[in-house]
MOPAC internal coordinates of N, CA, C and O (Angstrom, degrees):
PM7 1SCF
backbone

  N    0.0000 0     0.00 0     0.00 0    0    0    0
  C    1.5237 1     0.00 0     0.00 0    1    0    0
  C    1.4544 1   111.18 1     0.00 0    2    1    0
  O    1.2310 1   120.35 1   -46.24 1    3    2    1
  N    1.3463 1   116.93 1   133.76 1    3    2    1
  C    1.4755 1   120.38 1  -178.84 1    5    3    2
  C    1.4963 1   107.03 1   -69.80 1    6    5    3
  O    1.2310 1   121.03 1   -25.69 1    7    6    5
  N    1.3230 1   115.64 1   154.31 1    7    6    5
  C    1.4698 1   126.23 1  -179.60 1    9    7    6
  C    1.5783 1   110.84 1  -135.85 1   10    9    7
  O    1.2310 1   119.96 1   -21.13 1   11   10    9
  N    1.2510 1   117.69 1   158.87 1   11   10    9
  C    1.4329 1   124.84 1   164.16 1   13   11   10
  C    1.5158 1   107.67 1  -112.80 1   14   13   11
  O    1.2310 1   119.38 1   -38.76 1   15   14   13
  N    1.2826 1   118.80 1   141.24 1   15   14   13
  C    1.4361 1   125.93 1   178.52 1   17   15   14
  C    1.5138 1   108.28 1  -122.15 1   18   17   15
  O    1.2310 1   118.65 1   -60.79 1   19   18   17
  N    1.2749 1   120.18 1   119.21 1   19   18   17
  C    1.4353 1   124.11 1  -179.25 1   21   19   18
  C    1.5738 1   108.27 1  -114.31 1   22   21   19
  O    1.2310 1   121.29 1   -59.98 1   23   22   21
  N    1.3814 1   115.15 1   120.02 1   23   22   21
  C    1.4608 1   117.95 1   179.33 1   25   23   22
  C    1.5435 1   108.58 1  -117.22 1   26   25   23
  O    1.2310 1   120.98 1   -57.74 1   27   26   25
  N    1.3365 1   115.73 1   122.26 1   27   26   25
  C    1.4734 1   124.82 1   174.99 1   29   27   26
  C    1.5465 1   107.72 1   -92.37 1   30   29   27
  O    1.2310 1   119.10 1   -46.84 1   31   30   29
  N    1.3130 1   119.32 1   133.16 1   31   30   29
  C    1.4239 1   123.88 1   176.94 1   33   31   30
  C    1.5062 1   108.53 1  -126.62 1   34   33   31
  O    1.2310 1   118.66 1  -101.21 1   35   34   33
  N    1.3725 1   120.16 1    78.79 1   35   34   33
  C    1.4970 1   117.84 1   178.70 1   37   35   34
  C    1.4060 1   113.14 1   -61.84 1   38   37   35
  O    1.2310 1   122.01 1   -34.76 1   39   38   37
  N    1.3718 1   113.75 1   145.24 1   39   38   37
  C    1.4506 1   122.57 1  -177.45 1   41   39   38
  C    1.5054 1   120.45 1    70.23 1   42   41   39
  O    1.2310 1   122.83 1  -175.49 1   43   42   41
  N    1.4058 1   112.18 1     4.51 1   43   42   41
  C    1.4812 1   116.80 1   179.01 1   45   43   42
  C    1.4226 1   108.39 1   -82.40 1   46   45   43
  O    1.2310 1   119.53 1   -59.93 1   47   46   45
  N    1.3796 1   118.50 1   120.07 1   47   46   45
  C    1.4297 1   119.87 1   176.59 1   49   47   46
  C    1.5158 1   115.54 1   -71.22 1   50   49   47
  O    1.2310 1   120.33 1   -26.25 1   51   50   49
  N    1.3606 1   116.98 1   153.75 1   51   50   49
  C    1.3798 1   119.55 1  -178.66 1   53   51   50
  C    1.5727 1   115.59 1   -53.19 1   54   53   51
  O    1.2310 1   123.03 1   144.49 1   55   54   53
  N    1.3887 1   111.80 1   -35.51 1   55   54   53
  C    1.4826 1   117.57 1  -178.42 1   57   55   54
  C    1.4886 1   109.94 1   -64.53 1   58   57   55
  O    1.2310 1   119.36 1   144.64 1   59   58   57
  N    1.2708 1   118.82 1   -35.36 1   59   58   57
  C    1.4440 1   121.48 1   175.64 1   61   59   58
  C    1.4551 1   115.38 1   -57.29 1   62   61   59
  O    1.2310 1   124.49 1   130.29 1   63   62   61
  N    1.4076 1   108.99 1   -49.71 1   63   62   61
  C    1.5281 1   117.01 1   177.77 1   65   63   62
  C    1.5028 1   109.41 1   -55.76 1   66   65   63
  O    1.2310 1   120.34 1   129.17 1   67   66   65
  N    1.4128 1   116.96 1   -50.83 1   67   66   65
  C    1.4368 1   122.54 1  -175.21 1   69   67   66
  C    1.5422 1   109.94 1   -60.10 1   70   69   67
  O    1.2310 1   118.86 1   142.69 1   71   70   69
  N    1.2308 1   119.78 1   -37.31 1   71   70   69
  C    1.5236 1   118.53 1   176.77 1   73   71   70
  C    1.6170 1   111.18 1   -66.90 1   74   73   71
  O    1.2310 1   122.32 1   140.38 1   75   74   73
  N    1.2682 1   113.17 1   -39.62 1   75   74   73
  C    1.4968 1   118.02 1  -176.30 1   77   75   74
  C    1.5822 1   104.74 1   -68.79 1   78   77   75
  O    1.2310 1   118.29 1   132.73 1   79   78   77
  N    1.3103 1   120.85 1   -47.27 1   79   78   77
  C    1.4945 1   121.37 1  -171.49 1   81   79   78
  C    1.4961 1   106.65 1   -71.26 1   82   81   79
  O    1.2310 1   118.90 1   147.62 1   83   82   81
  N    1.3051 1   119.69 1   -32.38 1   83   82   81
  C    1.4527 1   121.52 1   177.74 1   85   83   82
  C    1.5326 1   110.82 1   -59.50 1   86   85   83
  O    1.2310 1   119.43 1   141.85 1   87   86   85
  N    1.3214 1   118.70 1   -38.15 1   87   86   85
  C    1.4700 1   122.89 1  -179.96 1   89   87   86
  C    1.5092 1   111.44 1   -79.90 1   90   89   87
  O    1.2310 1   116.85 1   149.51 1   91   90   89
  N    1.3421 1   123.59 1   -30.49 1   91   90   89
  C    1.4744 1   122.87 1  -169.99 1   93   91   90
  C    1.4907 1   110.25 1  -109.13 1   94   93   91
  O    1.2310 1   117.04 1   173.26 1   95   94   93
  N    1.3602 1   123.24 1    -6.74 1   95   94   93
  C    1.4729 1   117.73 1  -175.74 1   97   95   94
  C    1.4631 1   114.38 1   -55.76 1   98   97   95
  O    1.2310 1   118.90 1   128.13 1   99   98   97
  N    1.2416 1   119.70 1   -51.87 1   99   98   97
  C    1.4864 1   120.38 1  -174.89 1  101   99   98
  C    1.5338 1   112.28 1   -66.46 1  102  101   99
  O    1.2310 1   121.68 1   130.02 1  103  102  101
  N    1.3538 1   114.38 1   -49.98 1  103  102  101
  C    1.4723 1   112.57 1   175.66 1  105  103  102
  C    1.5531 1   114.55 1   -57.49 1  106  105  103
  O    1.2310 1   122.23 1   143.64 1  107  106  105
  N    1.3323 1   113.34 1   -36.36 1  107  106  105
  C    1.5483 1   115.46 1  -179.88 1  109  107  106
  C    1.5737 1   110.85 1   -63.45 1  110  109  107
  O    1.2310 1   122.84 1   138.36 1  111  110  109
  N    1.3298 1   112.16 1   -41.64 1  111  110  109
  C    1.5123 1   115.07 1   178.81 1  113  111  110
  C    1.5081 1   112.50 1   -61.70 1  114  113  111
  O    1.2310 1   119.09 1   149.80 1  115  114  113
  N    1.3705 1   119.34 1   -30.20 1  115  114  113
  C    1.3874 1   120.32 1  -176.97 1  117  115  114
  C    1.5317 1   110.78 1   -99.71 1  118  117  115
  O    1.2310 1   117.87 1  -172.12 1  119  118  117
  N    1.2932 1   121.66 1     7.88 1  119  118  117
  C    1.4463 1   123.94 1   175.40 1  121  119  118
  C    1.4828 1   114.01 1   -75.48 1  122  121  119
  O    1.2310 1   120.20 1   -48.35 1  123  122  121
  N    1.2671 1   117.22 1   131.65 1  123  122  121
  C    1.4607 1   126.18 1  -176.57 1  125  123  122
  C    1.6091 1   108.28 1   -56.97 1  126  125  123
  O    1.2310 1   119.56 1   -52.29 1  127  126  125
  N    1.2995 1   118.44 1   127.71 1  127  126  125
  C    1.4120 1   119.83 1   177.91 1  129  127  126
  C    1.4916 1   115.92 1    92.06 1  130  129  127
  O    1.2310 1   118.77 1   166.41 1  131  130  129
  N    1.2716 1   119.95 1   -13.59 1  131  130  129
  C    1.4011 1   125.28 1   177.41 1  133  131  130
  C    1.5245 1   114.19 1   -65.52 1  134  133  131
  O    1.2310 1   118.01 1   -49.50 1  135  134  133
  N    1.3947 1   121.39 1   130.50 1  135  134  133
  C    1.4450 1   124.11 1   179.04 1  137  135  134
  C    1.5091 1   112.21 1  -116.73 1  138  137  135
  O    1.2310 1   121.18 1   130.29 1  139  138  137
  N    1.3777 1   115.35 1   -49.71 1  139  138  137
  C    1.4550 1   115.21 1   179.85 1  141  139  138
  C    1.5392 1   110.22 1  -158.61 1  142  141  139
  O    1.2310 1   122.24 1   -18.18 1  143  142  141
  N    1.3586 1   113.31 1   161.82 1  143  142  141
  C    1.5028 1   123.98 1   178.65 1  145  143  142
  C    1.5046 1   105.27 1  -138.84 1  146  145  143
  O    1.2310 1   122.48 1   -41.47 1  147  146  145
  N    1.3595 1   112.86 1   138.53 1  147  146  145
  C    1.5241 1   119.96 1   172.41 1  149  147  146
  C    1.5564 1   106.56 1  -144.72 1  150  149  147
  O    1.2310 1   120.28 1   -36.50 1  151  150  149
  N    1.2514 1   117.06 1   143.50 1  151  150  149
  C    1.4531 1   123.54 1   177.35 1  153  151  150
  C    1.4791 1   114.84 1  -128.54 1  154  153  151
  O    1.2310 1   120.02 1   -45.66 1  155  154  153
  N    1.3375 1   117.57 1   134.34 1  155  154  153
  C    1.3752 1   122.73 1   175.09 1  157  155  154
  C    1.5492 1   108.14 1  -112.85 1  158  157  155
  O    1.2310 1   119.68 1   -48.66 1  159  158  157
  N    1.3097 1   118.22 1   131.34 1  159  158  157
  C    1.4241 1   124.71 1   178.78 1  161  159  158
  C    1.4507 1   111.10 1  -121.23 1  162  161  159
  O    1.2310 1   120.48 1   -56.40 1  163  162  161
  N    1.3399 1   116.68 1   123.60 1  163  162  161
  C    1.3074 1   123.14 1   175.33 1  165  163  162
  C    1.5842 1   110.57 1  -117.41 1  166  165  163
  O    1.2310 1   118.11 1     1.72 1  167  166  165
  N    1.3249 1   121.21 1  -178.28 1  167  166  165
  C    1.4054 1   122.47 1  -177.16 1  169  167  166
  C    1.6597 1   111.97 1   -62.74 1  170  169  167
  O    1.2310 1   121.90 1   155.52 1  171  170  169
  N    1.3129 1   113.96 1   -24.48 1  171  170  169
  C    1.5598 1   116.41 1  -171.43 1  173  171  170
  C    1.4823 1   110.28 1  -130.71 1  174  173  171
  O    1.2310 1   116.98 1  -167.61 1  175  174  173
  N    1.3884 1   123.34 1    12.39 1  175  174  173
  C    1.3843 1   120.98 1  -177.66 1  177  175  174
  C    1.5251 1   110.79 1  -163.87 1  178  177  175
  O    1.2310 1   120.07 1   -29.89 1  179  178  177
  N    1.3470 1   117.48 1   150.11 1  179  178  177
  C    1.3868 1   124.24 1   164.67 1  181  179  178
  C    1.4864 1   110.61 1  -111.18 1  182  181  179
  O    1.2310 1   116.36 1   -51.30 1  183  182  181
  N    1.2978 1   124.52 1   128.70 1  183  182  181
  C    1.3771 1   125.48 1   177.30 1  185  183  182
  C    1.5062 1   107.24 1  -122.72 1  186  185  183
  O    1.2310 1   121.32 1   -52.39 1  187  186  185
  N    1.3290 1   115.08 1   127.61 1  187  186  185
  C    1.5586 1   122.55 1  -176.50 1  189  187  186
  C    1.5972 1   101.83 1  -120.40 1  190  189  187
  O    1.2310 1   123.11 1   -47.86 1  191  190  189
  N    1.3371 1   111.64 1   132.14 1  191  190  189
  C    1.3933 1   120.83 1   167.17 1  193  191  190
  C    1.5383 1   109.85 1  -121.17 1  194  193  191
  O    1.2310 1   121.73 1   -49.93 1  195  194  193
  N    1.3595 1   114.29 1   130.07 1  195  194  193
  C    1.4619 1   122.92 1   172.30 1  197  195  194
  C    1.4180 1   115.26 1  -122.90 1  198  197  195
  O    1.2310 1   120.66 1   -27.34 1  199  198  197
  N    1.3203 1   116.35 1   152.66 1  199  198  197
  C    1.4743 1   120.24 1   176.74 1  201  199  198
  C    1.5196 1   108.15 1  -120.91 1  202  201  199
  O    1.2310 1   120.93 1   -48.41 1  203  202  201
  N    1.2597 1   115.84 1   131.59 1  203  202  201
  C    1.4521 1   126.38 1  -169.83 1  205  203  202
  C    1.5918 1   107.41 1  -127.83 1  206  205  203
  O    1.2310 1   121.16 1   -28.41 1  207  206  205
  N    1.3587 1   115.38 1   151.59 1  207  206  205
  C    1.4341 1   118.75 1   174.01 1  209  207  206
  C    1.5838 1   114.06 1   -68.70 1  210  209  207
  O    1.2310 1   120.90 1   148.67 1  211  210  209
  N    1.3286 1   115.89 1   -31.33 1  211  210  209
  C    1.4772 1   119.80 1   176.81 1  213  211  210
  C    1.5192 1   108.84 1  -142.97 1  214  213  211
  O    1.2310 1   121.98 1   -20.51 1  215  214  213
  N    1.3646 1   113.81 1   159.49 1  215  214  213
  C    1.4840 1   120.59 1   173.93 1  217  215  214
  C    1.4736 1   112.83 1   -63.79 1  218  217  215
  O    1.2310 1   120.76 1   139.05 1  219  218  217
  N    1.3576 1   116.15 1   -40.95 1  219  218  217
  C    1.4607 1   121.40 1  -179.89 1  221  219  218
  C    1.4725 1   114.50 1   -59.62 1  222  221  219
  O    1.2310 1   120.17 1   138.11 1  223  222  221
  N    1.4154 1   117.28 1   -41.89 1  223  222  221
  C    1.4532 1   118.19 1   174.15 1  225  223  222
  C    1.4312 1   115.01 1   -66.61 1  226  225  223
  O    1.2310 1   121.04 1   143.72 1  227  226  225
  N    1.3354 1   115.62 1   -36.28 1  227  226  225
  C    1.4791 1   116.80 1   175.88 1  229  227  226
  C    1.5021 1   113.24 1   -64.75 1  230  229  227
  O    1.2310 1   120.10 1   135.58 1  231  230  229
  N    1.3525 1   117.42 1   -44.42 1  231  230  229
  C    1.4282 1   121.25 1  -179.07 1  233  231  230
  C    1.3858 1   114.60 1   -64.66 1  234  233  231
  O    1.2310 1   118.86 1   139.78 1  235  234  233
  N    1.3438 1   119.78 1   -40.22 1  235  234  233
  C    1.5169 1   127.07 1   177.82 1  237  235  234
  C    1.5841 1   105.33 1   -59.69 1  238  237  235
  O    1.2310 1   118.94 1   132.80 1  239  238  237
  N    1.3247 1   119.62 1   -47.20 1  239  238  237
  C    1.5174 1   120.94 1  -176.25 1  241  239  238
  C    1.4662 1   107.37 1   -67.95 1  242  241  239
  O    1.2310 1   120.31 1   129.72 1  243  242  241
  N    1.3490 1   117.02 1   -50.28 1  243  242  241
  C    1.4835 1   119.62 1  -174.72 1  245  243  242
  C    1.5124 1   113.93 1   -61.16 1  246  245  243
  O    1.2310 1   120.83 1   136.24 1  247  246  245
  N    1.2910 1   116.02 1   -43.76 1  247  246  245
  C    1.5617 1   117.93 1  -179.80 1  249  247  246
  C    1.5877 1   108.13 1   -66.40 1  250  249  247
  O    1.2310 1   119.37 1   140.18 1  251  250  249
  N    1.2792 1   118.80 1   -39.82 1  251  250  249
  C    1.4829 1   119.13 1  -175.28 1  253  251  250
  C    1.5441 1   113.82 1   -79.25 1  254  253  251
  O    1.2310 1   120.92 1   143.49 1  255  254  253
  N    1.3944 1   115.84 1   -36.51 1  255  254  253
  C    1.4662 1   117.41 1  -167.38 1  257  255  254
  C    1.5033 1   115.97 1  -116.37 1  258  257  255
  O    1.2310 1   120.12 1   161.31 1  259  258  257
  N    1.3706 1   117.38 1   -18.69 1  259  258  257
  C    1.4615 1   118.17 1   179.97 1  261  259  258
  C    1.5083 1   112.37 1  -112.15 1  262  261  259
  O    1.2310 1   119.44 1   130.18 1  263  262  261
  N    1.2247 1   118.67 1   -49.82 1  263  262  261
  C    1.5093 1   122.62 1  -175.92 1  265  263  262
  C    1.5158 1   110.60 1   -44.75 1  266  265  263
  O    1.2310 1   119.38 1   131.18 1  267  266  265
  N    1.3696 1   118.80 1   -48.82 1  267  266  265
  C    1.5290 1   118.35 1  -177.68 1  269  267  266
  C    1.5220 1   112.57 1   -56.64 1  270  269  267
  O    1.2310 1   117.41 1   158.45 1  271  270  269
  N    1.3384 1   122.53 1   -21.55 1  271  270  269
  C    1.3991 1   124.16 1  -175.71 1  273  271  270
  C    1.5300 1   112.47 1   -95.68 1  274  273  271
  O    1.2310 1   118.61 1   172.00 1  275  274  273
  N    1.2942 1   120.26 1    -8.00 1  275  274  273
  C    1.4178 1   125.58 1  -171.19 1  277  275  274
  C    1.6522 1   106.40 1   -85.71 1  278  277  275
  O    1.2310 1   119.58 1   -26.00 1  279  278  277
  N    1.3104 1   118.40 1   154.00 1  279  278  277
  C    1.4141 1   118.09 1   170.83 1  281  279  278
  C    1.5423 1   111.18 1   -65.34 1  282  281  279
  O    1.2310 1   120.68 1   -26.61 1  283  282  281
  N    1.3106 1   116.30 1   153.39 1  283  282  281
  C    1.3773 1   123.44 1  -176.45 1  285  283  282
  C    1.5436 1   112.43 1   -54.69 1  286  285  283
  O    1.2310 1   121.99 1   141.00 1  287  286  285
  N    1.3905 1   113.79 1   -39.00 1  287  286  285
  C    1.4783 1   118.70 1  -176.25 1  289  287  286
  C    1.5102 1   113.28 1   -90.22 1  290  289  287
  O    1.2310 1   118.09 1  -167.28 1  291  290  289
  N    1.3586 1   121.24 1    12.72 1  291  290  289
  C    1.4240 1   122.59 1   179.03 1  293  291  290
  C    1.4950 1   111.16 1   -62.53 1  294  293  291
  O    1.2310 1   118.87 1   -46.03 1  295  294  293
  N    1.3232 1   119.76 1   133.97 1  295  294  293
  C    1.5054 1   119.48 1   177.20 1  297  295  294
  C    1.4896 1   112.41 1   -61.58 1  298  297  295
  O    1.2310 1   120.88 1   -21.04 1  299  298  297
  N    1.3249 1   115.93 1   158.96 1  299  298  297
  C    1.4466 1   121.21 1   176.13 1  301  299  298
  C    1.5086 1   106.86 1   -70.39 1  302  301  299
  O    1.2310 1   121.94 1   -32.08 1  303  302  301
  N    1.3517 1   113.90 1   147.92 1  303  302  301
  C    1.5609 1   114.74 1  -178.41 1  305  303  302
  C    1.5479 1   108.40 1   -74.87 1  306  305  303
  O    1.2310 1   124.27 1   -24.52 1  307  306  305
  N    1.3385 1   109.40 1   155.48 1  307  306  305
  C    1.5247 1   119.03 1   177.63 1  309  307  306
  C    1.4941 1   104.50 1   -94.60 1  310  309  307
  O    1.2310 1   122.18 1   -47.04 1  311  310  309
  N    1.3719 1   113.42 1   132.96 1  311  310  309
  C    1.4982 1   122.04 1   178.74 1  313  311  310
  C    1.4765 1   105.79 1  -118.44 1  314  313  311
  O    1.2310 1   121.77 1   -47.14 1  315  314  313
  N    1.3027 1   114.22 1   132.86 1  315  314  313
  C    1.4799 1   120.66 1   177.74 1  317  315  314
  C    1.4696 1   113.55 1  -131.96 1  318  317  315
  O    1.2310 1   118.89 1   -53.73 1  319  318  317
  N    1.2886 1   119.72 1   126.27 1  319  318  317
  C    1.4443 1   121.40 1   177.25 1  321  319  318
  C    1.5435 1   113.72 1   -67.43 1  322  321  319
  O    1.2310 1   120.85 1   -42.72 1  323  322  321
  N    1.2373 1   115.97 1   137.28 1  323  322  321
  C    1.5059 1   122.52 1  -177.43 1  325  323  322
  C    1.5539 1   108.03 1  -108.81 1  326  325  323
  O    1.2310 1   123.46 1   -28.40 1  327  326  325
  N    1.2763 1   110.97 1   151.60 1  327  326  325
  C    1.5008 1   120.02 1   170.02 1  329  327  326
  C    1.4857 1   113.05 1   -68.11 1  330  329  327
  O    1.2310 1   123.30 1   134.18 1  331  330  329
  N    1.3736 1   111.27 1   -45.82 1  331  330  329
  C    1.4461 1   123.02 1  -179.65 1  333  331  330
  C    1.4499 1   115.45 1  -153.54 1  334  333  331
  O    1.2310 1   119.28 1   -27.61 1  335  334  333
  N    1.3280 1   118.97 1   152.39 1  335  334  333
  C    1.4713 1   121.25 1   176.10 1  337  335  334
  C    1.5990 1   106.32 1  -147.13 1  338  337  335
  O    1.2310 1   123.58 1   -52.45 1  339  338  337
  N    1.3435 1   110.74 1   127.55 1  339  338  337
  C    1.4561 1   116.98 1   178.98 1  341  339  338
  C    1.5530 1   110.35 1  -115.85 1  342  341  339
  O    1.2310 1   120.27 1   -41.63 1  343  342  341
  N    1.2734 1   117.08 1   138.37 1  343  342  341
  C    1.4373 1   123.50 1   174.87 1  345  343  342
  C    1.5905 1   109.25 1  -119.03 1  346  345  343
  O    1.2310 1   122.20 1     0.50 1  347  346  345
  N    1.3220 1   113.40 1  -179.50 1  347  346  345
  C    1.4509 1   115.79 1  -179.52 1  349  347  346
  C    1.4063 1   111.49 1   -68.31 1  350  349  347
  O    1.2310 1   120.10 1   180.00 1  351  350  349

């Protein structure tokens, strides 16, 4: 079942997000189950929402490639089951 994963990173500066995405963009695009990625950057937070084919695929990617770059006090991501998800 497709899912959306939303990760809030309070106090993460835009520059930190830019460094992370520069290193993971290509591997992310090629990761099995990946559908889409969107980032919202405000003055005090970065919020990323991704859509994946399954929760397991998302968790495997997140734990290996994203979690190590987040601040220790970053909240856990919110995962929501979707009825449908379409990508390009």
